[in-house]
Backbone as XML, in Angstrom:
<?xml version="1.0"?>
<chain id="A" units="angstrom">
  <residue number="1" name="ILE">
    <atom name="N" x="0.955" y="-0.893" z="-0.368"/>
    <atom name="CA" x="0.104" y="-0.215" z="0.244"/>
    <atom name="C" x="0.826" y="1.262" z="-0.006"/>
  </residue>
  <residue number="2" name="ASP">
    <atom name="N" x="0.468" y="2.171" z="-0.731"/>
    <atom name="CA" x="1.058" y="3.652" z="-0.645"/>
    <atom name="C" x="0.382" y="4.423" z="0.221"/>
  </residue>
  <residue number="3" name="MET">
    <atom name="N" x="1.436" y="4.345" z="1.584"/>
    <atom name="CA" x="0.465" y="5.899" z="2.484"/>
    <atom name="C" x="1.034" y="6.964" z="2.423"/>
  </residue>
  <residue number="4" name="SER">
    <atom name="N" x="1.239" y="7.280" z="1.405"/>
    <atom name="CA" x="1.454" y="8.620" z="1.405"/>
    <atom name="C" x="0.600" y="9.670" z="0.509"/>
  </residue>
  <residue number="5" name="ARG">
    <atom name="N" x="-0.404" y="8.587" z="0.254"/>
    <atom name="CA" x="-1.529" y="9.055" z="-0.215"/>
    <atom name="C" x="-2.608" y="9.635" z="0.962"/>
  </residue>
  <residue number="6" name="LEU">
    <atom name="N" x="-2.143" y="8.916" z="2.282"/>
    <atom name="CA" x="-2.950" y="9.121" z="3.114"/>
    <atom name="C" x="-2.661" y="9.953" z="4.493"/>
  </residue>
  <residue number="7" name="TYR">
    <atom name="N" x="-1.134" y="10.131" z="4.586"/>
    <atom name="CA" x="-0.806" y="10.912" z="5.158"/>
    <atom name="C" x="0.902" y="11.553" z="4.472"/>
  </residue>
  <residue number="8" name="GLU">
    <atom name="N" x="0.816" y="13.248" z="4.977"/>
    <atom name="CA" x="1.419" y="14.071" z="4.086"/>
    <atom name="C" x="2.862" y="13.811" z="4.873"/>
  </residue>
  <residue number="9" name="GLY">
    <atom name="N" x="4.017" y="14.132" z="3.943"/>
    <atom name="CA" x="5.584" y="13.707" z="4.516"/>
    <atom name="C" x="6.177" y="12.593" z="4.417"/>
  </residue>
  <residue number="10" name="LEU">
    <atom name="N" x="5.391" y="11.762" z="3.907"/>
    <atom name="CA" x="6.076" y="10.443" z="3.485"/>
    <atom name="C" x="6.250" y="10.064" z="1.890"/>
  </residue>
  <residue number="11" name="GLN">
    <atom name="N" x="7.506" y="9.299" z="1.905"/>
    <atom name="CA" x="7.556" y="9.737" z="0.336"/>
    <atom name="C" x="6.724" y="8.474" z="-0.590"/>
  </residue>
  <residue number="12" name="SER">
    <atom name="N" x="6.482" y="8.864" z="-1.496"/>
    <atom name="CA" x="5.694" y="7.962" z="-2.470"/>
    <atom name="C" x="5.678" y="7.004" z="-2.859"/>
  </residue>
  <residue number="13" name="ASN">
    <atom name="N" x="7.125" y="6.706" z="-2.954"/>
    <atom name="CA" x="8.132" y="5.575" z="-3.298"/>
    <atom name="C" x="7.843" y="4.133" z="-1.882"/>
  </residue>
  <residue number="14" name="THR">
    <atom name="N" x="7.662" y="4.906" z="-0.917"/>
    <atom name="CA" x="7.890" y="3.782" z="0.074"/>
    <atom name="C" x="6.484" y="3.010" z="0.062"/>
  </residue>
  <residue number="15" name="LYS">
    <atom name="N" x="6.780" y="1.674" z="0.293"/>
    <atom name="CA" x="5.696" y="0.686" z="0.092"/>
    <atom name="C" x="5.004" y="0.192" z="1.652"/>
  </residue>
  <residue number="16" name="TYR">
    <atom name="N" x="3.921" y="-0.118" z="2.316"/>
    <atom name="CA" x="3.979" y="-0.922" z="3.255"/>
    <atom name="C" x="3.337" y="-1.500" z="3.758"/>
  </residue>
  <residue number="17" name="ARG">
    <atom name="N" x="3.489" y="-2.681" z="4.335"/>
    <atom name="CA" x="2.231" y="-4.003" z="4.450"/>
    <atom name="C" x="1.800" y="-4.387" z="5.859"/>
  </residue>
  <residue number="18" name="LEU">
    <atom name="N" x="0.706" y="-4.659" z="5.628"/>
    <atom name="CA" x="-0.164" y="-4.663" z="7.029"/>
    <atom name="C" x="0.544" y="-5.854" z="8.124"/>
  </residue>
  <residue number="19" name="VAL">
    <atom name="N" x="1.088" y="-5.804" z="9.234"/>
    <atom name="CA" x="1.985" y="-6.572" z="10.109"/>
    <atom name="C" x="1.225" y="-6.645" z="11.422"/>
  </residue>
  <residue number="20" name="SER">
    <atom name="N" x="-0.096" y="-6.435" z="11.710"/>
    <atom name="CA" x="-0.639" y="-6.941" z="12.825"/>
    <atom name="C" x="-2.069" y="-5.719" z="12.847"/>
  </residue>
  <residue number="21" name="MET">
    <atom name="N" x="-2.954" y="-6.687" z="13.315"/>
    <atom name="CA" x="-4.020" y="-5.786" z="13.639"/>
    <atom name="C" x="-4.713" y="-6.191" z="15.092"/>
  </residue>
  <residue number="22" name="VAL">
    <atom name="N" x="-5.596" y="-4.804" z="15.530"/>
    <atom name="CA" x="-6.164" y="-5.318" z="16.715"/>
    <atom name="C" x="-7.659" y="-5.054" z="16.976"/>
  </residue>
  <residue number="23" name="GLY">
    <atom name="N" x="-8.302" y="-5.594" z="17.181"/>
    <atom name="CA" x="-9.942" y="-5.470" z="17.232"/>
    <atom name="C" x="-10.768" y="-6.528" z="18.224"/>
  </residue>
  <residue number="24" name="CYS">
    <atom name="N" x="-12.024" y="-6.474" z="18.013"/>
    <atom name="CA" x="-12.866" y="-6.923" z="18.914"/>
    <atom name="C" x="-13.247" y="-8.522" z="18.091"/>
  </residue>
  <residue number="25" name="GLY">
    <atom name="N" x="-14.154" y="-8.921" z="18.360"/>
    <atom name="CA" x="-14.512" y="-10.472" z="18.125"/>
    <atom name="C" x="-15.391" y="-11.599" z="18.548"/>
  </residue>
  <residue number="26" name="GLY">
    <atom name="N" x="-15.825" y="-12.069" z="18.380"/>
    <atom name="CA" x="-16.822" y="-13.348" z="18.860"/>
    <atom name="C" x="-17.908" y="-12.914" z="19.613"/>
  </residue>
  <residue number="27" name="GLU">
    <atom name="N" x="-18.951" y="-13.407" z="20.160"/>
    <atom name="CA" x="-20.105" y="-12.689" z="21.011"/>
    <atom name="C" x="-19.568" y="-11.934" z="21.984"/>
  </residue>
  <residue number="28" name="ASP">
    <atom name="N" x="-18.904" y="-12.099" z="22.715"/>
    <atom name="CA" x="-18.273" y="-11.614" z="23.614"/>
    <atom name="C" x="-17.464" y="-10.362" z="23.587"/>
  </residue>
  <residue number="29" name="GLY">
    <atom name="N" x="-17.374" y="-9.925" z="22.566"/>
    <atom name="CA" x="-16.097" y="-8.739" z="21.979"/>
    <atom name="C" x="-15.007" y="-8.585" z="22.401"/>
  </residue>
  <residue number="30" name="GLU">
    <atom name="N" x="-14.766" y="-9.972" z="22.652"/>
    <atom name="CA" x="-13.024" y="-10.116" z="23.308"/>
    <atom name="C" x="-12.732" y="-9.550" z="22.113"/>
  </residue>
  <residue number="31" name="HIS">
    <atom name="N" x="-11.347" y="-9.165" z="22.989"/>
    <atom name="CA" x="-10.257" y="-8.324" z="21.846"/>
    <atom name="C" x="-8.908" y="-9.224" z="21.465"/>
  </residue>
  <residue number="32" name="ILE">
    <atom name="N" x="-8.764" y="-9.406" z="20.207"/>
    <atom name="CA" x="-7.791" y="-10.259" z="19.962"/>
    <atom name="C" x="-6.929" y="-9.482" z="18.758"/>
  </residue>
  <residue number="33" name="CYS">
    <atom name="N" x="-5.580" y="-9.760" z="19.014"/>
    <atom name="CA" x="-4.820" y="-9.296" z="18.168"/>
    <atom name="C" x="-4.365" y="-10.329" z="17.088"/>
  </residue>
  <residue number="34" name="MET">
    <atom name="N" x="-4.041" y="-9.972" z="16.087"/>
    <atom name="CA" x="-3.445" y="-10.621" z="14.904"/>
    <atom name="C" x="-2.217" y="-10.291" z="14.350"/>
  </residue>
  <residue number="35" name="ALA">
    <atom name="N" x="-0.907" y="-10.885" z="14.019"/>
    <atom name="CA" x="0.620" y="-10.923" z="13.906"/>
    <atom name="C" x="1.097" y="-11.531" z="12.714"/>
  </residue>
  <residue number="36" name="PHE">
    <atom name="N" x="1.366" y="-10.788" z="11.744"/>
    <atom name="CA" x="2.020" y="-11.516" z="10.878"/>
    <atom name="C" x="3.766" y="-12.011" z="11.512"/>
  </residue>
  <residue number="37" name="LYS">
    <atom name="N" x="4.044" y="-13.340" z="11.576"/>
    <atom name="CA" x="5.336" y="-13.445" z="12.526"/>
    <atom name="C" x="5.654" y="-14.770" z="11.332"/>
  </residue>
  <residue number="38" name="LYS">
    <atom name="N" x="6.358" y="-14.734" z="10.734"/>
    <atom name="CA" x="7.423" y="-15.763" z="10.368"/>
    <atom name="C" x="6.873" y="-16.479" z="9.308"/>
  </residue>
  <residue number="39" name="ASN">
    <atom name="N" x="6.012" y="-15.319" z="8.333"/>
    <atom name="CA" x="5.575" y="-16.027" z="7.130"/>
    <atom name="C" x="4.452" y="-16.435" z="7.336"/>
  </residue>
  <residue number="40" name="ARG">
    <atom name="N" x="3.470" y="-15.938" z="8.349"/>
    <atom name="CA" x="1.979" y="-16.860" z="8.722"/>
    <atom name="C" x="1.406" y="-15.624" z="9.575"/>
  </residue>
  <residue number="41" name="TRP">
    <atom name="N" x="0.007" y="-15.578" z="9.530"/>
    <atom name="CA" x="-0.608" y="-15.201" z="11.041"/>
    <atom name="C" x="-1.091" y="-15.743" z="11.653"/>
  </residue>
  <residue number="42" name="VAL">
    <atom name="N" x="-0.842" y="-14.772" z="12.979"/>
    <atom name="CA" x="-0.957" y="-15.905" z="14.081"/>
    <atom name="C" x="-2.027" y="-15.075" z="15.221"/>
  </residue>
  <residue number="43" name="SER">
    <atom name="N" x="-2.966" y="-15.174" z="15.847"/>
    <atom name="CA" x="-4.030" y="-14.700" z="16.848"/>
    <atom name="C" x="-3.715" y="-14.807" z="17.806"/>
  </residue>
  <residue number="44" name="PHE">
    <atom name="N" x="-3.694" y="-13.801" z="18.528"/>
    <atom name="CA" x="-3.651" y="-13.767" z="20.113"/>
    <atom name="C" x="-4.874" y="-13.218" z="21.175"/>
  </residue>
  <residue number="45" name="ARG">
    <atom name="N" x="-5.154" y="-14.100" z="21.730"/>
    <atom name="CA" x="-6.096" y="-13.945" z="22.631"/>
    <atom name="C" x="-6.197" y="-13.831" z="24.102"/>
  </residue>
  <residue number="46" name="HIS">
    <atom name="N" x="-6.858" y="-12.851" z="24.647"/>
    <atom name="CA" x="-6.907" y="-12.847" z="26.307"/>
    <atom name="C" x="-6.765" y="-13.987" z="27.349"/>
  </residue>
  <residue number="47" name="GLU">
    <atom name="N" x="-8.028" y="-14.872" z="26.561"/>
    <atom name="CA" x="-8.030" y="-16.568" z="27.165"/>
    <atom name="C" x="-6.717" y="-17.206" z="27.527"/>
  </residue>
  <residue number="48" name="ALA">
    <atom name="N" x="-6.440" y="-16.999" z="28.789"/>
    <atom name="CA" x="-4.909" y="-17.666" z="29.203"/>
    <atom name="C" x="-3.799" y="-17.198" z="27.988"/>
  </residue>
  <residue number="49" name="LEU">
    <atom name="N" x="-4.017" y="-15.858" z="27.835"/>
    <atom name="CA" x="-3.343" y="-15.591" z="26.763"/>
    <atom name="C" x="-2.857" y="-16.535" z="25.750"/>
  </residue>
  <residue number="50" name="ALA">
    <atom name="N" x="-3.848" y="-16.961" z="24.918"/>
    <atom name="CA" x="-3.959" y="-18.264" z="24.335"/>
    <atom name="C" x="-3.223" y="-17.836" z="23.038"/>
  </residue>
  <residue number="51" name="LYS">
    <atom name="N" x="-2.460" y="-18.828" z="22.227"/>
    <atom name="CA" x="-2.162" y="-17.920" z="20.914"/>
    <atom name="C" x="-2.309" y="-19.115" z="19.733"/>
  </residue>
  <residue number="52" name="LYS">
    <atom name="N" x="-2.836" y="-18.833" z="18.707"/>
    <atom name="CA" x="-3.300" y="-19.633" z="17.410"/>
    <atom name="C" x="-2.667" y="-19.591" z="15.971"/>
  </residue>
  <residue number="53" name="ALA">
    <atom name="N" x="-2.296" y="-20.248" z="15.326"/>
    <atom name="CA" x="-1.604" y="-19.998" z="13.899"/>
    <atom name="C" x="-2.955" y="-19.681" z="13.180"/>
  </residue>
  <residue number="54" name="VAL">
    <atom name="N" x="-2.549" y="-19.018" z="12.196"/>
    <atom name="CA" x="-3.763" y="-18.704" z="11.625"/>
    <atom name="C" x="-3.436" y="-19.512" z="10.128"/>
  </residue>
  <residue number="55" name="GLY">
    <atom name="N" x="-2.693" y="-18.782" z="9.564"/>
    <atom name="CA" x="-2.086" y="-19.141" z="8.416"/>
    <atom name="C" x="-1.802" y="-17.825" z="7.458"/>
  </residue>
  <residue number="56" name="ASN">
    <atom name="N" x="-2.634" y="-18.554" z="6.163"/>
    <atom name="CA" x="-2.109" y="-17.133" z="5.063"/>
    <atom name="C" x="-3.425" y="-16.254" z="4.913"/>
  </residue>
  <residue number="57" name="TRP">
    <atom name="N" x="-2.941" y="-15.189" z="4.178"/>
    <atom name="CA" x="-3.980" y="-14.218" z="4.284"/>
    <atom name="C" x="-5.488" y="-14.453" z="3.447"/>
  </residue>
  <residue number="58" name="LYS">
    <atom name="N" x="-5.610" y="-15.890" z="3.009"/>
    <atom name="CA" x="-6.985" y="-16.344" z="2.627"/>
    <atom name="C" x="-7.722" y="-17.040" z="4.387"/>
  </residue>
  <residue number="59" name="SER">
    <atom name="N" x="-6.748" y="-17.507" z="4.957"/>
    <atom name="CA" x="-7.499" y="-18.585" z="6.451"/>
    <atom name="C" x="-7.336" y="-16.903" z="7.598"/>
  </residue>
  <residue number="60" name="VAL">
    <atom name="N" x="-7.347" y="-15.800" z="7.211"/>
    <atom name="CA" x="-6.845" y="-14.842" z="8.240"/>
    <atom name="C" x="-8.775" y="-13.777" z="7.565"/>
  </residue>
  <residue number="61" name="VAL">
    <atom name="N" x="-8.990" y="-13.793" z="6.016"/>
    <atom name="CA" x="-10.615" y="-13.759" z="5.896"/>
    <atom name="C" x="-11.413" y="-14.027" z="6.805"/>
  </residue>
  <residue number="62" name="ARG">
    <atom name="N" x="-11.179" y="-15.540" z="6.464"/>
    <atom name="CA" x="-12.028" y="-16.811" z="7.065"/>
    <atom name="C" x="-12.375" y="-16.556" z="8.448"/>
  </residue>
  <residue number="63" name="PHE">
    <atom name="N" x="-11.109" y="-16.795" z="9.030"/>
    <atom name="CA" x="-10.993" y="-16.163" z="10.459"/>
    <atom name="C" x="-11.958" y="-14.884" z="11.221"/>
  </residue>
  <residue number="64" name="CYS">
    <atom name="N" x="-11.550" y="-14.106" z="10.280"/>
    <atom name="CA" x="-12.386" y="-12.930" z="10.618"/>
    <atom name="C" x="-14.121" y="-12.723" z="10.569"/>
  </residue>
  <residue number="65" name="GLY">
    <atom name="N" x="-14.199" y="-13.397" z="8.919"/>
    <atom name="CA" x="-15.559" y="-14.008" z="9.344"/>
    <atom name="C" x="-16.438" y="-14.916" z="10.171"/>
  </residue>
  <residue number="66" name="GLU">
    <atom name="N" x="-15.513" y="-15.873" z="10.525"/>
    <atom name="CA" x="-15.976" y="-16.911" z="11.287"/>
    <atom name="C" x="-15.885" y="-16.419" z="12.965"/>
  </residue>
  <residue number="67" name="THR">
    <atom name="N" x="-15.240" y="-15.611" z="13.231"/>
    <atom name="CA" x="-15.235" y="-15.079" z="15.012"/>
    <atom name="C" x="-15.846" y="-13.814" z="14.994"/>
  </residue>
  <residue number="68" name="LYS">
    <atom name="N" x="-16.415" y="-13.073" z="13.534"/>
    <atom name="CA" x="-16.657" y="-11.573" z="13.476"/>
    <atom name="C" x="-15.922" y="-10.880" z="13.920"/>
  </residue>
  <residue number="69" name="PHE">
    <atom name="N" x="-14.357" y="-10.973" z="13.886"/>
    <atom name="CA" x="-13.491" y="-10.103" z="14.014"/>
    <atom name="C" x="-13.672" y="-8.735" z="13.433"/>
  </residue>
  <residue number="70" name="ARG">
    <atom name="N" x="-13.523" y="-7.642" z="14.124"/>
    <atom name="CA" x="-13.744" y="-6.606" z="13.414"/>
    <atom name="C" x="-12.261" y="-5.704" z="14.206"/>
  </residue>
  <residue number="71" name="PRO">
    <atom name="N" x="-10.966" y="-5.630" z="12.945"/>
    <atom name="CA" x="-9.901" y="-4.929" z="12.967"/>
    <atom name="C" x="-10.854" y="-3.475" z="13.754"/>
  </residue>
  <residue number="72" name="GLU">
    <atom name="N" x="-9.773" y="-2.497" z="14.455"/>
    <atom name="CA" x="-9.872" y="-1.021" z="14.637"/>
    <atom name="C" x="-8.587" y="-0.232" z="14.911"/>
  </residue>
  <residue number="73" name="ILE">
    <atom name="N" x="-7.486" y="-1.513" z="14.887"/>
    <atom name="CA" x="-6.239" y="-0.303" z="15.024"/>
    <atom name="C" x="-5.017" y="-1.423" z="13.795"/>
  </residue>
  <residue number="74" name="LEU">
    <atom name="N" x="-4.350" y="-0.758" z="13.235"/>
    <atom name="CA" x="-3.454" y="-1.360" z="11.904"/>
    <atom name="C" x="-2.529" y="-0.966" z="12.153"/>
  </residue>
  <residue number="75" name="PHE">
    <atom name="N" x="-1.213" y="-1.692" z="11.912"/>
    <atom name="CA" x="0.019" y="-1.725" z="12.171"/>
    <atom name="C" x="0.567" y="-2.067" z="11.167"/>
  </residue>
  <residue number="76" name="TYR">
    <atom name="N" x="1.348" y="-1.464" z="10.007"/>
    <atom name="CA" x="2.176" y="-1.399" z="9.276"/>
    <atom name="C" x="3.459" y="-0.898" z="9.252"/>
  </residue>
  <residue number="77" name="GLU">
    <atom name="N" x="4.368" y="-2.153" z="8.758"/>
    <atom name="CA" x="5.919" y="-1.618" z="8.407"/>
    <atom name="C" x="6.180" y="-1.431" z="7.094"/>
  </residue>
  <residue number="78" name="ALA">
    <atom name="N" x="7.433" y="-0.893" z="6.813"/>
    <atom name="CA" x="7.711" y="0.040" z="5.526"/>
    <atom name="C" x="8.605" y="-1.626" z="4.636"/>
  </residue>
  <residue number="79" name="VAL">
    <atom name="N" x="8.357" y="-1.482" z="3.161"/>
    <atom name="CA" x="8.858" y="-2.342" z="2.671"/>
    <atom name="C" x="9.700" y="-1.769" z="2.074"/>
  </residue>
  <residue number="80" name="LEU">
    <atom name="N" x="11.415" y="-2.244" z="1.886"/>
    <atom name="CA" x="12.184" y="-1.538" z="1.317"/>
    <atom name="C" x="12.958" y="-1.742" z="-0.048"/>
  </residue>
  <residue number="81" name="GLY">
    <atom name="N" x="12.883" y="-2.824" z="-0.149"/>
    <atom name="CA" x="13.715" y="-3.613" z="-1.643"/>
    <atom name="C" x="12.909" y="-4.938" z="-1.739"/>
  </residue>
  <residue number="82" name="SER">
    <atom name="N" x="13.501" y="-5.013" z="-3.447"/>
    <atom name="CA" x="13.124" y="-6.110" z="-3.643"/>
    <atom name="C" x="13.426" y="-7.429" z="-3.019"/>
  </residue>
  <residue number="83" name="LEU">
    <atom name="N" x="14.442" y="-7.533" z="-2.072"/>
    <atom name="CA" x="14.442" y="-8.172" z="-1.358"/>
    <atom name="C" x="13.723" y="-8.851" z="-0.302"/>
  </residue>
  <residue number="84" name="GLY">
    <atom name="N" x="12.578" y="-8.072" z="0.318"/>
    <atom name="CA" x="11.842" y="-8.218" z="1.514"/>
    <atom name="C" x="12.214" y="-7.481" z="2.383"/>
  </residue>
  <residue number="85" name="GLU">
    <atom name="N" x="13.412" y="-6.764" z="2.364"/>
    <atom name="CA" x="13.898" y="-6.274" z="3.826"/>
    <atom name="C" x="12.631" y="-5.408" z="4.254"/>
  </residue>
  <residue number="86" name="SER">
    <atom name="N" x="12.304" y="-5.121" z="5.567"/>
    <atom name="CA" x="11.932" y="-4.362" z="6.115"/>
    <atom name="C" x="11.925" y="-3.594" z="7.294"/>
  </residue>
  <residue number="87" name="PHE">
    <atom name="N" x="11.630" y="-2.777" z="7.937"/>
    <atom name="CA" x="11.227" y="-1.698" z="9.407"/>
    <atom name="C" x="10.202" y="-1.432" z="9.788"/>
  </residue>
  <residue number="88" name="ASP">
    <atom name="N" x="10.351" y="-1.765" z="11.183"/>
    <atom name="CA" x="8.785" y="-1.160" z="11.904"/>
    <atom name="C" x="8.781" y="0.807" z="11.612"/>
  </residue>
  <residue number="89" name="VAL">
    <atom name="N" x="7.746" y="0.890" z="11.748"/>
    <atom name="CA" x="7.397" y="2.447" z="11.512"/>
    <atom name="C" x="6.366" y="2.788" z="12.724"/>
  </residue>
</chain>
């Protein structure tokens, strides 16, 4: 995603990718954090700090539908080059 269209002062040639999102889901409105780690998405839930591998992006979309997860806070990191190096923003 090109964030320079949303935020003034960012270089237009820098691309960003979604690496984490926090929101509510389930019938009780439980807070859930989804994070991209080691080439897969993982969900972290409050219940005993449960951690569950979700998988690829298609699995994330399915997870969001099944749990009624509504992301409210999104975290991105800058993608630096064609080798896929990145740094947190």
